[in-house]
C-alpha positions as CSV (number, residue, x, y, z in Angstrom):
1,X,36.1,23.7,-21.4
2,X,36.9,20.7,-19.1
3,X,34.0,19.0,-17.3
4,X,35.1,20.3,-13.9
5,X,35.5,23.8,-15.2
6,X,32.1,23.7,-16.8
7,X,30.5,22.4,-13.6
8,X,32.0,25.4,-11.6
9,X,30.7,27.7,-14.3
10,X,27.1,26.4,-13.5
11,X,27.5,27.0,-9.8
12,X,25.4,30.2,-9.5
13,X,22.7,28.8,-11.8
14,X,22.5,25.6,-9.8
15,X,22.5,27.4,-6.5
16,X,19.5,29.5,-7.6
17,X,17.7,26.3,-8.7
18,X,18.4,24.6,-5.4
19,X,17.0,27.7,-3.5
20,X,13.9,27.6,-5.8
21,X,13.3,24.0,-4.9
22,X,14.0,24.6,-1.2
23,X,11.4,27.3,-0.8
24,X,8.6,25.3,-2.5
25,X,8.9,21.8,-0.8
26,X,6.2,19.2,-1.4
27,X,5.3,16.0,0.5
28,X,5.5,12.5,-1.0
29,X,3.2,11.9,-4.0
30,X,2.3,15.6,-4.0
31,X,5.4,16.8,-5.8
32,X,3.5,18.2,-8.8
33,X,5.2,21.6,-9.0
34,X,8.6,19.9,-8.3
35,X,8.0,17.5,-11.2
36,X,7.0,20.3,-13.6
37,X,10.2,22.2,-12.7
38,X,12.3,19.1,-13.3
39,X,10.6,18.4,-16.6
40,X,11.2,22.1,-17.7
41,X,14.9,21.9,-16.9
42,X,15.4,18.6,-18.6
43,X,13.5,19.6,-21.7
44,X,15.6,22.8,-21.9
45,X,18.6,20.6,-22.2
46,X,17.1,18.6,-25.0
47,X,16.4,15.6,-22.8
48,X,13.2,13.6,-23.4
49,X,11.0,13.3,-20.3
50,X,8.6,10.6,-19.2
51,X,6.1,10.9,-16.3
52,X,6.2,7.7,-14.3
53,X,3.5,7.6,-11.5
54,X,1.7,10.9,-11.0
55,X,4.8,12.8,-9.9
56,X,7.8,10.6,-10.8
57,X,9.9,11.9,-13.7
58,X,12.4,10.0,-15.9
59,X,14.7,11.9,-18.3
60,X,16.2,9.9,-21.1
61,X,19.4,11.1,-22.8
62,X,20.6,9.0,-25.7
63,X,24.2,9.3,-26.6
64,X,25.5,9.5,-30.2
65,X,27.3,6.2,-29.8
66,X,26.0,2.7,-28.7
67,X,26.7,1.6,-25.2
68,X,25.1,0.6,-21.9
69,X,22.2,2.2,-20.0
70,X,23.1,3.9,-16.8
71,X,20.6,5.5,-14.3
72,X,21.2,8.5,-12.0
73,X,18.6,8.6,-9.2
74,X,17.5,11.5,-7.0
75,X,14.6,11.7,-4.6
76,X,12.4,14.8,-4.5
77,X,9.9,14.8,-1.6
78,X,10.1,16.9,1.6
79,X,9.4,16.2,5.2
80,X,6.5,17.4,7.5
81,X,8.7,19.8,9.4
82,X,8.3,23.5,10.1
83,X,11.4,25.4,8.9
84,X,12.9,27.9,11.4
85,X,16.2,28.6,9.6
86,X,15.5,32.2,8.8
87,X,17.0,31.7,5.4
88,X,16.1,34.0,2.6
89,X,14.9,31.0,0.6
90,X,13.1,29.3,3.5
91,X,10.1,27.1,2.9
92,X,7.0,29.0,1.8
93,X,4.8,25.9,2.4
94,X,3.8,25.9,6.0
95,X,4.7,22.7,7.8
96,X,6.8,21.3,5.0
97,X,10.6,21.5,4.6
98,X,13.4,20.0,2.6
99,X,15.2,19.0,5.8
100,X,16.8,15.8,4.3
101,X,18.6,17.4,1.3
102,X,16.3,16.2,-1.5
103,X,16.4,19.7,-3.0
104,X,20.2,19.3,-3.3
105,X,19.8,15.8,-4.7
106,X,17.4,17.1,-7.5
107,X,19.8,20.0,-8.2
108,X,22.8,17.7,-8.5
109,X,21.0,15.3,-10.9
110,X,19.8,18.2,-13.0
111,X,23.4,19.6,-13.1
112,X,24.7,16.2,-14.2
113,X,22.0,16.1,-16.9
114,X,23.0,19.5,-18.2
115,X,26.7,18.6,-18.3
116,X,26.0,15.2,-20.1
117,X,23.5,16.7,-22.5
118,X,26.2,19.2,-23.6
119,X,28.4,16.2,-24.4
120,X,25.8,14.1,-26.2
121,X,28.0,13.7,-29.3
122,X,30.7,12.1,-27.1
123,X,28.4,10.0,-25.0
124,X,28.3,6.2,-25.4
125,X,25.0,4.6,-24.5
126,X,22.0,6.0,-22.6
127,X,21.6,7.9,-19.4
128,X,18.3,7.8,-17.5
129,X,17.7,10.5,-14.8
130,X,15.3,9.1,-12.3
131,X,13.5,11.6,-10.0
132,X,11.7,9.5,-7.4
133,X,8.7,10.7,-5.4
134,X,7.7,9.6,-2.0
135,X,11.1,8.4,-0.7
136,X,10.3,9.3,2.9
137,X,7.0,7.5,3.2
138,X,5.4,4.6,1.3
139,X,7.3,3.0,-1.5
140,X,8.0,5.6,-4.2
141,X,10.9,3.5,-5.5
142,X,8.9,0.4,-5.7
143,X,6.2,2.2,-7.9
144,X,8.9,3.7,-10.1
145,X,10.5,0.3,-10.7
146,X,7.1,-1.2,-11.4
147,X,6.5,1.5,-14.0
148,X,9.6,0.4,-15.8
149,X,12.3,3.0,-15.0
150,X,15.0,0.3,-14.5
151,X,14.0,-2.0,-17.4
152,X,17.2,-2.9,-19.3
153,X,19.4,-0.8,-17.1
154,X,23.0,-1.9,-16.5
155,X,23.7,0.2,-13.5
156,X,22.1,2.7,-11.1
157,X,23.9,5.4,-9.2
158,X,22.5,7.5,-6.3
159,X,24.0,9.9,-3.8
160,X,23.1,11.6,-0.6
161,X,24.4,14.7,1.0
162,X,26.3,14.1,4.2
163,X,27.3,17.1,6.5
164,X,29.8,14.9,8.3
165,X,32.1,14.8,5.4
166,X,34.5,17.7,4.5
167,X,33.6,19.9,1.6
168,X,34.7,18.4,-1.7
169,X,34.8,14.9,-0.2
170,X,32.8,11.9,-1.6
171,X,32.1,8.9,0.6
172,X,31.7,5.5,-1.1
173,X,30.6,2.2,0.3
174,X,29.8,-1.1,-1.4
175,X,26.5,-2.8,-0.6
176,X,23.7,-1.4,1.6
177,X,24.5,2.1,2.9
178,X,21.4,4.0,4.2
179,X,18.4,2.6,6.0
180,X,15.3,1.8,4.1
181,X,12.0,3.5,5.0
182,X,10.1,0.2,5.5
183,X,6.9,0.2,7.5
184,X,6.2,-3.4,8.8
185,X,2.8,-4.4,10.2
186,X,3.1,-6.4,13.4
187,X,0.3,-8.3,15.1
188,X,0.8,-9.0,18.8
189,X,-1.4,-11.8,20.2
190,X,-2.1,-12.0,23.9
191,X,-4.0,-14.4,26.2
192,X,-6.9,-13.3,28.3
193,X,-7.1,-14.2,32.0
194,X,-8.8,-13.0,35.2
195,X,-7.3,-9.9,36.7
196,X,-6.6,-11.7,39.9
197,X,-4.4,-14.2,38.1
198,X,-2.3,-12.2,35.6
199,X,0.3,-15.0,35.6
200,X,-2.1,-17.1,33.6
201,X,-2.4,-14.6,30.8
202,X,-0.3,-12.7,28.3
203,X,-0.6,-8.9,28.2
204,X,-0.4,-7.9,24.5
205,X,-0.3,-4.2,25.3
206,X,2.8,-4.6,27.5
207,X,4.5,-6.8,24.9
208,X,3.7,-4.3,22.1
209,X,5.2,-1.5,24.3
210,X,8.4,-3.4,24.6
211,X,8.7,-3.5,20.8
212,X,8.8,0.3,20.5
């Protein structure tokens, strides 16, 4: 069976997996059940798993032939949003929702893992499947990298769902694409003065408000 045909054959199975992930969302660094489900699926495909950070997961698929090491990355955390979609598989965790598509990202990466594992004998090199925690908040990627997920990697590929594109279309752009979730710390320094002579001072609160 051709790769595309096999992918379509997995459609219902992957749709059910996505719904399972969607109804049980978890916030950054708390993706314990999500990580366990990812490990279960990868291991069922014969892919070795490594836990990086408390909830980050790396799957390692070694091909039958020598070659380069390529990483496929997916994020896995959800947002602090109350779901009001009315979907049959809506979030069961109050105040938490997969509103940014990470449930789909995880499903897509696991689908790719399944397809590639079935072709292990034809595969040249190694594929690492990186399931990154805490993308939405405070540096999950940085901690995964520090734990060694990209050591010796030749390339990394990641994707994001985009409702603006027609079904079946893939958007590609070189260089930076999406904004980073950086949280800078800024100190605004003022200058005190008498209330009757505000022109002699600097109002730090007003300056800080202009930064917002």
